[in-house]
Steps between C-alpha positions, in 0.01 A plus 500: 500500500433766236412232248251323727221749428568467128483120530166513673353753255617299199366177648163667557496638145582159356213349696249770409586546132592254224860541392402613151296788645775609737720616213324830443518586870870447561664552161562863603812383689686417178747715309355588158717795404835662567309749716367214713856379558622851584209554741562161661868585541416833665256330738755230580768760578258691724402174671866423561546836676191432713627152587846629585350759738278237659798268531703766680219575748434131557868427557506778762191352666659154497824632650308684774319178595829310495658762730201486736526121519872522574438763772231279656730197492772705670251611764399140567867409527548780757191393695621140511840616620332706775304190604820294507680771703206530741488122546870492574473793745203336676711188547788709640266686735358171619849389594570837671175477699587153618848627599343789695261266674787273589704796623210616718447151636869474586481829692195378687657164569819662611313719742271206591189717460301215353541251788450734796848454642681776688768590247301795366453640852858422594621676187294807588567501874870450448500860392749705697285811487151610412628632170656163425169335596302713256761439234481121541120500483515721192750270327275196535192689386677665208647177376167319495309805371755563226480144374119504507500829310737360241283191459191718463666715233621194313153346507361827367756493218409141422136603473593782262710262289218244490262776389752603233513143371121479480477836320780408260325175412186699419708741294658210312154360420396842368818533294459147363145583394623827346771312310241259358287794384802676350615183324151448356502860372850450362385183324218691328733787408753248366229340286405844368865581441549173309206591277653842440840346415329261257304791356812710450674210326190446288465865405870517408451209262182653357677832436788319333271299272283801409810696403614209283163490322504876443853467358380219271220720367749783441729259313203425275461875435192534722524825695143631496293426810221367281724245325356149550711252695349213299625653175827655619619179668375290210296256706401225252139390454391150604169316516537328839720349769675164529673321788854608605658152470411166346433261791376602843232525764334780702637482855321806644208705374418870483327674791516549875686233697640436847782256420789496433481882497187680613343762277394536141675263259536723197533219248530124468794272577608251236731204551641215295684171540808494723757635459279798417758768568656614175193429285489751209220760532329657197265799465128417509457722193719713270590831655758754607718454809400784733746436782738256666513507878801329654513322837180634653473387863146373435479366146860459398587584141188633328408604146209715381382466138244721323251335263239607244224238477244595238549869579482454879812578704624247754808454719646162597738455793733203553642455852753277682726468195833330560653741250415693184585452138760776508458555124153636573486863620215743578357632174567176311218329312454136603299221340342194659815309394740735683654358818474792745649321801512182704288369785639560850348489845712223650861613534380862488269458802599616849416153635775355278761769551381749239351850517134449396279495812183429299612175336511157664569275203560506125208659311396791281263764631296643211301822538278666240368855520291728281684780327870573470610556858766424757238550772339166427315496835259762370379289207540131582339222299473134592725345230273196482223718355716574194718188478357149538682289757352153564446370854788258451811504284519663157730384223493783249533875500189523283144423606 
């Protein structure tokens, strides 16, 4: 998400200004001196602290949302159980009411109150005394009244239980809506957290590579902040670029795209005849290896090389490598005949059991940027403006 704004800005700049005129605007991102490297390292370390703090706060926010969702789910579970218990109790009360009605009917039938026969009067007038008479009348009345009262109370309880069921169903609807809102928030926080994790991994790699470059300059006896990277690292001069392998075709161009991955495509994709995986990859110009990045989750094995083309600094980036030429290390000078690695993108892709989520088949991703920089996003160039690639296949590294 953080890169999206950069993508859009770069795309707009590329549309508004010719590539050759863009150089002066964005070359400030490159590392020209030891001081530039030291400043970049300090900024990267500060950025890492900021990202770590943001990560901690975002993780807490994510956990709070997760806890709220769990609490809501438990509440729904309780409400459903209350509905089930109420339904069961209503059924039991229904049976009890029917039993009471039957009991009352049996009393009435026994006393023959319903058919007008004399049993009720006989029962009363068989009393041996006035007290017994009152007692017998009271018994009949109390029995019928008691049962009616019980039935009334049970009907009242049924009504309360039915109301509880209705209210619980409303509460469940509210909790379900709340859960959807919480899950949507959690999804956004998770996306933000993923960006932060990616950023932290990226900043760790940037810090590592900057330290390596500073060490390389020190090894070449360059300790003054004004010492030139171009000179201290011995970046060789060249007059232009060539293609990175002998036979191939452009499979995806530079610029904004929606498929297979949405966003700014920072370079071009180059393929060759099958089986393409394992094809040797060469530098597009003589230069110095700036860094080797192993097993990046989006890009796989990657190599940055610094170039000096007619006095102008450039950086080339090679992504989705199956593996590196392990004889080549950061700080080494490479020529256009040096094999720096081998094409990957098939077995290394997530879709084929690998680790690279940004590859879907064997190819080389080539990026070019102005200046000597590991932050290539700040100074992108469309490689096809500096290297000629025909619309179809090419059959030579030279053009």
